[in-house]
Each structure stands twice: as structure tokens, then as C-alpha cells.
N, C-alpha and C positions, 0 to 999 in steps of 0.2 A: 377300753374295750374297740377293738379295731375288727369290724365284719369282714373285711375282706379278708385280713391276713389270717383270721381265726379259721374260715372258711379254706385258705390256702393251706394250712396247717392239716386239715382234714383230706382235702384230695393227695397231698404230699403221702401222706399216711396209706391211702389208698393206693398210690404208684407202688409205694415198697411194699405195699401185701402183694400185689401182683408181680413185681419183678424183684424184690429182693433190693439189695443195698447197690445195686450196679445201676439203679434207674439214675438217670440226671435230671433232678427237680429244678434247676437252674432254668430250663428251656420251657417251664410251666407258665402258661400264658392263661389268666382267668380275667374275662372283660365282661362289660353289662349286654345281657342279651339282646341283641335288635328286636324293635317294637313287633314286627310281624311274627314272631316265635314266642311260643309261650316259656315262660324260665326267668330268672334272677340273673342269674351268670352263666356264662358258657365257658367251657374249658374247650380248648384246641388239641387233639390227639393226636394229631399227625406225628408230632415229634418222636413218637414212642411205637409206631407200627413198624418197623424193621425189627426192634425187640420184640413186641409182642408175635412176629409172624401170623398176622391176623388181619382180616378188613378192618378199615377204621370203625365201621358201626358195630361190629364186635366189639374190639376192646373199649369203645365209647359203652356199650350195654354193661360190660363187666363193672366198669368202673363206678357207674350209676348205682347199678346192683349194691355194690360195696358200700356206697356213702348213702343210701338209703336204710340198710341193714346197721351200719357203726357209727354213722355222725349223728349228732342232737340238734344238728342244724338242716340238713337236708329232708325236705319233706317227698319230694319225687324229683324225676327227669325224664327226659324225651332226649331221642337223637336224630341229628338231621345231619345225615352224611358222616363227617369226621369231628362234627362239634355235638358236645354233650353239652345240653342245658340244664342248668340245674335251679328246682324251686326251693327257696327257704320256707322252714317251718313259720307259722303264723307266730307262735310263743315266741321264737328266737328273733324274730323280726321287732317286737314288741318290747321285748328286754333291750333290745337296740335302741331304740325309740326312748326308754326311760334313761339310757346312759346319754343318749343326746341333752334329755333335759337336764339331768341332774350333775352335768361336765359345766364347771363354771365357764371356762373359756374355750368352748368347742371348737375344734376345727385349728386353734393354735396350738403350735410343737413347743415341748420345752427347748430351754436355752441349749445350743448347740456347740457352744465355746467360741466360735467364731464374731469378728469385728469386721465392720464393711464400712468404709466411708463410701455415700454417694454423694458426688457433686453435680448440681443442677442450676438452673438460673441463669449463671454467669452473664449478667448484662453489661453492657459499653454504658458508661454514665455520660453520653452524649443525646441520649435518645430515651423516650419512653419505653415501657414494657408494651409490646405489641401481642398480635394473634401467634405469631410462632414460640415466643416467649411463654406465652400461656400454655401451648402443647409440651414445652421442656419443662416449667415447673410443675405442670400435673403428673406428668411421666417420673418425675423425679420423687416427688411426693408419694405417687402412689408404690413405686418399687421400694421406698423406704418402708413404707408401713407394710408393705406384703413380705419382706425379707426378715423384718423384726417378728411377724406371726409365723414366719416359717422356724424363729427361733435364733436369729442371728441379732446379733448388736449393732446398730447402727446408726453412724455420724451423719448428720444430714448437713452439708458443706455448700455454702455458694463464694465462689471466687468472682471478686467485682472486678473487672477489667476497667481500673480508673486513672489509666495513665496511658500514653502513647499518642502517636499521629492523630487520630480520631477526636480524642479529646481536646486536642490542642485546637482543633480545626473549628470547633464549637467557641472555643474560647476566641479565637481570632475575630469570629462573625460577631461576637457581642462586644468585643472591644472596638471594632469597625461599627457597628450599627446600633449597639445597645444603647447609647445615651445614657448609662446608670440604670437602667430599667432593673425591678427586681420581681421575682414572681408575687411578692406582696404588692407591690405598686399597680401589676397588671392585672393580680388577681387570677394568675395561672396557675395549676399546679407546677411545683418546681421541675419536674422530670419535661412536662410538655415545653416549658418554658425554655428550657437550655435545648429540648430539642429540635425547637423554631428555628435555633440559631445553626442548629447542622443542618438544617434544609436551607437555610439564608446563606452557608457557607457553599454548599454544592452550586447553587444557584450563580451566585458570584463567581467561583472557579469556571463553570462552564462559560460564562461570559466572556472572562478574560481569557481563555483558552483561545475562542473564537476571534478575538480582537487580535491575538498575536498570531494567530494564522493568517489573518486578513494582510498582516504585515510580513507575510512571507515566510514565516517558520513554518517546519512540518507539523504535523499532528503531535507527533513524541516531544518532540523539542517544545511546544507550545504548553504540552502537557504537565512539563518538567520545570518550565521557567515562569509559570503563573503568578505573580505576586504573591498571592493569599495563600498560595500551596507553601511559596519559599517562607513566608511570614510563619504559618504554622510549625514548620520544619525548624525554625530557628526559635519559636517558643518550644519546642521539645528539645532542645538542646539545652536552653537557658533552665528547664524544668532538671533536667538529668544533673545540671552544673550546680543545682540548688539555689537559684535565684530566689531571693526572697518576694518580689514582687509578683514573680510567676509563679510560684508555690502558693502564695495569699489568694490570687483570682482562682486557682485549680481549686484550692480547699473550699473556697465559697462556692463555687458553682457544682463543685460535688455534692455539699452538703444540701443543695436545691434539690437536685437528683436525689439523694437517698431520702430525702422527706417523702416525695413522690413515690419512690419503689413500696416504701414501706405502707402506704396506704393501699397500693395497688395488692401487695402481699396479704394484705390483712383482708381485703374483699375476696380474696381467692380461696382464703381458709390456711394458709401456709407458711412456716417459719424455718428458721435454719438453726442447728446446734453451734454452729462455727461459721463464721464469714473471714475469708481472706483478702486481702487488697494486692492486688497485683503490685501496687506502688510499695508495698513490703516485702514482697517476694522475688523481686524480680534481680535486687542485689545478690542474693543468694545464688540464682540462677547463673550471673555474671561469673560469681566465683567460681563456680563448678565449671562453666565453659573454660576459664583460665586454668585450673587445675588440670582439664582434660588435655587441653593444650599444652602446656608443660610434660604432662606425661606421653605426649606423640600420638595421644587419641585421634585430637581433632587437629585440623590445619589452618594457617593463616595465609591468605591468598595477598598477593603482591601490593592491593589497594589499602589492606590492614583488615579487611573484614576475615571472620573465623568462620568457617564451615566443619561439618561433618559428611565424611565419602560414604554413602551405603550402597553405591552402585553393587556391591558385591552381594548385598541381600535382596537386591530385585528392586530396590530404591533408587534413590537419586542423590546427588549433592544438596544439602542444606544450611541455607545460610543460619547462624547463631548470634552474631554480632555485625551489627552494619561496620563500615568503613571508619565511620566518625564514632564508633564504639557504642552506639546504644543499641538496647537490645530488642529484640524481636518476641511474639506470643512464645515460640518455643522456650526462649531462655527463662520467661517467666515459668513456664509449666513445668520444666526442669526442677526450679527452684520449690516451688508448691509441691511436687510429687515427693521428694525428698523430705521436707520439712514435714509433710502430713505423715510418712511411713514412722520417720524420727518420733513424732509426738504422740501418735497414737497406737504404734506398734499394729497396724492392719494387718489383716490376713489378706484381703482385694482392698481395689479403688475401682469404684465405678466412675465414670464419665457420662454423663446426659448431655450429649451435644448432637445436632444434626449430621445427618449423612455426607455433608460437602466437606466433611472435617475428618473423613476416614483415614484420609493418607496421613494428616498430622497426627494422627495417633498410632498408625502403624511406624512413623519416624520416631516418636516420642518412648514407645516400646523399646525400639533397635537402640536409639542412642542410648537411655538409661543402662541397658543390658552391656554396651561398649564400654561404658564407664563404671563398669563394675557394680551394679546394683542389684543384688541377687533376686530381688521381688521383682524386678521390671515384668515377668511374664504374668505375673498378679494385677495388672492393672487392665481395664478393660473399659471399651468404648460401646456404650448403648447408644447405636447408631438409628436414628428417625428419620422418616421421610419428612418431606417440606410439606407446608398447608398452601394449597392453591385457593384463590377465590373462583368466580364465575368469570371474572374480568379478566383474571392473569395472576402473576405471580407481584407478591409484595415488594415495591423497592423502599428502604426507609430515607434513603436520601433522595428521593424525590417527593417524599411525604405523602405516598401513597399506601403505607401500611395501614392496617385494621387496629386501631389503638386497644388496647386491653382493658383502658376504663371504658372509652365509650362502646365497646363490646359487651361489657357487663352489663352496662346501663340500659341498652337496647334489649338485652334480653329478657332483665327484669320487665322493663314495659311489655314485652311480648307475652310474658309470662302471666303480668298482670292483666292483659288484654283477653286472652284465653281464657283464664281462670274466672274471670267476670262473665264471659259469654257463657261458660257453660255451666257457670252457678256455684263455682268448688268455691270453698271457704265464706260463702256467703253469710252463714250465721255468726261467721265469727266478728270479734270487734275489729273495729279498722287495723291497728296496729298488729295484732296477731296475723290476719290476713296477710297483710304487706311483707311480716316476716316468711311467710309460708312461700308467696310468690317469690321473696328472694330465694329461698333455699331450693325452691324449682328451677328457677332460673340457673343457677348455678350448678344444679345437679345434672339438669341439660347440657350445658357447657361443657364440664367434665368427663359426663359418661359418652360423649358424641366423640370426644378427643381420645378416650382411652378404651374403649370397645375396637377400635382398630389397632393392628397389630402395629409395635410401634416402628418395623423395619417399613413399613408400606408408607407411601406420600398418600395424600387425604386432599378432598376440596371440602372446604366448612360450609354448609349452609345453615344460617342461625334461625331460620322457619321451621326447618326440619327438627332441628333438635328438640324444640320445644313442645313437640307434639305429644298428647298424651296418650297415643296408641302407637303400638308397633316397638321397635327394639330402641328404647329411649329412656332416660332418665325418669322424665316424668312419668312414665308408664311402671317402672321400678317402685319409685315413691308413692304412687296410689296404690299398687299391690300391698305396700308394707300398710299404709292407711287404713285399706278395706282390712286388712289382717288385725289391726289395732280395734277397729271398730265392732268386729264379730267379738273380740276380746272384752270390749267394755260391756256390751251388750247382755254378755253372759258372766258380768262380775262375780255374781253368786256362785257358780260353779267354777268359774277360776280358780277362786280361793280356797276350793277344797282339792287342786290339783298337787301341790307339793307331796302330797303325801299318798297321793293316789297309786296304786300298783297297777298296772292292766292285766287282767285275766279275763280268758275265756271270750277274745273277739277274734272274729273272723274279719281278716282283711281283705278288701275288694281290691282289685287292680290299680286305683286311683291311689289307695292308701300306700299300698307295698312300692309304688312307683315312687312315691314322694320321700318314703323312709329311704330307700336305698340313694334316691338323688342325694338328701340330707347327709348322707354318709359319705359321700363325695368331697366335700369341702374340704378337709383336711388334705387330702391328696391335691386337690385343685390348686391350694395355697403353696405347697412344696413345688409343685411343676410351674408356677407362675415366677416363684423368687429361681429356681434354677435358670428359668429361661428369660428372667427380667421383663417379664410382660403383664402388665394388667389386664390386657384383653383376656387373656385365661378365664380371670378371675368374673370380668364385665360379661363375656358369654356363659360362664356357669349361672351366675346370679337371673339371666334373662331366661336361660331355661330351666330354671328352679321356679322363678315368678310365672311362667306359662304351666307347669306341672300344678302350682299352686292352686292358680285360676281355674283349671279344670278338675282339681279336687274340689272346688268350693262349688264349682255349678254343678257336679254328678254327686255330691256328698253332703246333703242335708245336714247342719249344726242344730241351728236355732229347732227347728220343727221335730227332731230327732228324739223317740218316746224312750228309746234305750239309752239309760242313762250312763252306763259303763259305754256304750259308743261313741255317745258325745260326749264324753271324756277324753277318749280318744281321740277323737277328731280335734279336740280344743287343744291337748297336747300338742298332736302334728303341726297346729297354727301355731301356736307359741314356737315351736321350734323351728318352725318355718321362718317367721318373722324376725326371730335370732338371727338364722344365717344371713337371711337377707340384711338385714340391718348390718350385721359384723362384715359381710361383701360389701356394701356399699361404703361404709365407713374407709376400707381399704383402698377405695378408688375415691376418698375424700369427699363422699356424698352423705349429707344430712337426711334422715328420713322425718318428714313431719307425721304427727299421729293424728292430724284429720285434715284432709284435702276436700 
């Protein structure tokens, strides 16, 4: 049962009755009636004014009268200029509410036969995950869940950037300064341990550049000739040549990092269906480049480097292989893209990557097309804005990032502090209260990140995110907990609801508004999926929570003496908490039953 589609069918019939077969129903627009007007849905009649040869008000009156007389859904109507406001019958809305109650997976669409891979996270193995990675991971996870709810088969993938000059920089620093230290010997988490050496490398590099400049070298020459950089470049060449000692150190340090990453992923509540490693895909990318070179699609410069010329596409020349034969990120992305489409027979591929890489994905799409891959236009870059802090932009090389693990711990401490001050979870055993505070902290983090449209940049404020009031995760979790509490207190009546058929109930405007809002959930999921935007779901569930809280204050449940009305309101409460919980899970947010 789809309330809006059924109403649309009746409106189409009214138009055909008025105009005959010549009417164009593709122009039909039904929208939720604005709060300042009476009605549930509004029809815009302007598209048919010329055909009607009458004023908009007259046409609206004619259509409204026909619907009242012939539709089993429309109770009444009113006309405001060219807008026909329709009020639905109480019996029809009650039947709609029962459909929500009786549909096991309300809002979720049947399988549509499409398969999409969503790549997210994609960390480098030379540093721990930070605040920027958190937004990436949460977006990727949520978009995957929303696509699944919209009926699409999703493969969640992670491409680990486990090779290249950045990884070699951490390796060089460890060789210089590590003295055999390990995460176990220092008591550090593995990714933090390796990340410290990346910061150590950058400090040494800057010191060496200054020293070379003091000897008379230009800044550019000093940056190219710094000994620690030359050591890192040599390590990269050895790695690509398969040097056993270099490969062994690389494998050991990467293993330290992977263990640390897994702990952070677990804390965030995310996982992957498939993990790719750049070290395993770059060779395929190099082969694709060599094939493209042989076919004349690519060009080799005099120094031996290989390029693609996309200037006729409004782009530029792009390096694919360096003069020493080593590969670049684009080479690796060619290999992984081809491998994925071959392995999974994908319909689409979504890359969740920051907006600073927009040019990279424009080139990747055009390059794949030049190389003859027909699916090249089916790769999408979900470009998201960067996160800033009150003190400015994060810089991982200088060690000024907000570490993901530290941030999660800080938010848990803040949620615990606020919860204890407000007496939340005070009656629960300490371990249960601790788990609730953890869920609240992660809910605060996830909702704060996902309520902003991905394309927009954002400033992160940890304290604001944990607020139990306003447009926050804790507010939504608390709304769910309030609904659970109502249902627990009315457990005896709730037990009778599965068999209850709503009859003879008059609905007030708070109940009507809530039912109509619940019916929007399926369309919200489809829109969020088509736009790859969890913010659409976040904004919807916030509005739904606000409507439920207004309903809760204006429509007594426990004190209601009319048992039929009490059951109606309990079914509304059940349905609302079910949709809120479902929407929050699409954002990766758990809902404690007590707070």
C-alpha cells in the first residue's frame, strides 16, 4: 500500500474525467500541504489552465468536488488560488497506519537487480585514522546501507594504500630512529606507532632541507636532494624490485597498522565485504598502461615516463608511470577498477573520497573510456567537503590531526559526564550505563557527521554533538527511549495490538501529521539513495522525532480513557519508534531502550 501513489491514481482519474484522454498526467505534482493551510496533500493545477480555459480556482474546485464524490480517500478540500488542498478520510489514514504496522520491513524496497560497489575508508598505512577518515567511513557505511534499503545489492570495499613513497617514509624513519622498537615494546597501538615515525620523517626532512639551503642550494634543489627523501625513494625502488629485506620490513610495519585499523573500525561499528591492497593491484594497472601505450592511446616522454593527454577533454596531461618505471595512484586505480568490474559484474562503482580528488576521478573516468572500457561512465565520485577545527585545518605530517581513537574516547567521556549530570541511566547497573554512554557518544559523532550534506565542508564541535537537545544524535536516541518507555508502561495493552483493527477513530492534526510523516520514509530512502546523501535520512528522522514529541505532549496515552483511542496512539508510537530506529540504523546509530 502506497498512500501517495493511490491518491495520485485518483487525481489522474479526476483529470481524465475533466479533460478526457488528452490530459498529460506527467505534469501532476502532489506535495505535502504547508502547515499554514488546512489539508494533507496539495495539487498544483496550473499545468492544465490553458486546457481548461478557466481560472485556476474554478478548475481546482471542479477537481476537488469530483474527488470528494468519487474517491474513497478524500474527505474534503479547499482551494487557495491555483492550489487544491486535499484532506484524507480518517478511515483511509487508519488503514494506512495498520499497513505500516503490518509491513515487516517498512520503507525498504524490493530488490531492483542492480549491483553497486561502494569504496570507502582507503587509508594509507603510514598513519592512524583521523577525523577526516571518520567522515569518510561513516559516509561510506551509511550510503551502502541506504542503497541496500533502496533495493540495491551492495559490495562494501576498502582499498588499502599499502605501498608507495609515503609508506617508505615511515619505514626510513623507523630504520633511522626505531632501534628495534615495536608496538608491543612501547605499549602503543600499531597504527599510532607507525604514524609517529611518519611525523618523525617529516621533521627530519624539513631539518635537512634547511641545512642544504644554508649550504647554498635553492629551496627546490634542497627539497629534491634531502638525504632522507633519497633514502625513501631508494626503498620504493627496492620494494618494486622485490627486495626481500625491504619487503619483510614493509610487511611487518603494515601488519602493525592493520591491527590498529581493525580496532578503530570495530569501535566505529563498520566492516567491509572486500578489502583490496594497492600492492596487489598496481601491477595490473601497469599492465593496462603498457597495453595502452602499445595501442597508441598513451605516450612515452623522452625521459621514459608514460602519460595520457586529455587536453582535448578540457583536462590536462596525466602521469601514469614515472621515468624510473614506478607507478602512481592513477595506475593503481586503473587496476582496481578493471579488477572490480570483472570480478563482480557491477552496474555502478561509487568512490567515497574527499573533494580535493575531484580532478583525479575526472581523469580516471576519461582515461578508462580512452582505454576502451564501456563502463567508464558508471563510476561515480561521492565528493565530500573537508572537516576543519576551530583552530584550523588538520595536517597529518605535522602531527596536528584529531586522532580517531582519541576523539571516540573523548566523546565517550563527555557523554558519560553529561549523562551523569542529568541523571540519565542512573538506575541501571554500571556496565549497562557504560554501554549506553558508548552508544550515545557514537550516535552523537555519527549523526553530527552525517546530517550535513556530503558536498559541504564542516567544522566539527565535539561538545555540541553530544548535546541532548536540538538536532543531535542523543536527542533522537532519547526520543526513541521515551517511546520505548511508553510501550513498556502500557505492556498489557501493547500485547493486544497485533490483532487490533482500528475502527471509528477520529484523528486530530497531530495524529494525522505523524501518519503522513511515517509514509514518507520509503520515498526518503529512495531520494537519499539516488543522491548518495545520508543527510536526507538524517533530516527526515529529526523532523519525525519533532513531530512525535509534539504528538506525545498533545495526545495523552496513559491517561486516555477511550481504549480504542489509546490503542491507536500506541500503534502510532510503535510505528514511529520502528521508523526512527530503522532510519538511525541506516546512519549506523544504535538506539538504547533506556536512557
